[in-house]
N, C-alpha and C positions, 0 to 999 in steps of 0.2 A: 504494500500500500504506500503511495507517495506521501511524503511529509510536506506540510504546508505551514508556513509561518504567517500569522496575522497579528495586527495590532488593533485592539478594540478600545473604545472609550471606557473609562473606569466604571461608569454606571452600568454598562453591559456586563463587565467582568463581575461586578457585585451581584447582578441578577443571576448569572450562571452559578456563582458560588452559593447563592441562596438556594437554588434548585438542587444542588448537590447536597447541601446540609439538610434539606427537607426529604432527601431520599428519592428524589425523582430520577437521579442518575447516580451511577457508582463513582464516577470520577470526571474530571474535566474533559478528557479525551472522548469519553462516551457522550457527554453532554454536547460538546461541540459537533461531533459527527451527527448526532441525532437532530440537533437544531438546524444544522446546515441542510441535511437531507430533507427535513420537513419544509424548510423555507424554499428549497429548490422545487419540491413537488407542488407547493402552493403557487409558486411563480409560474410554473408550466401550466397549471390549471387556469389561473386567472390572467396570465400574460402581464406585461409590464404596466405599471401604473402611469397614466398620462399626467404630464406636468400641469399643475394648476397655478393660478395667480398666487404670488407669495402672500402669506398671511400667517395667522396663528397656527393654522394646521400644518404649515411647512416645518416650523421649528418646535412646535409644542409650546405650552405655556411656560415651561421651565427651561426652554432652550434646547431640549433634546427632541429628536424626531419622534421617538416612540414613547414620550412621556406627556400625559395630559392631566391637568388638574381641573376637577369639576367642583 
């Protein structure tokens, strides 16, 4: 299996660590493999997301793409 090195924002690393602590995954390698695989399947199913006008939805309320505060 090929090795891949990635750099992720700290908030994503913290979310991955939390999933491991909760027992969702055995270790980081398993977590990252499964999350990438799931993301790729979802991308293939739905296709690329079209660009929208910049706004709150682009960066989220806290400045992170995947983080929204209600």
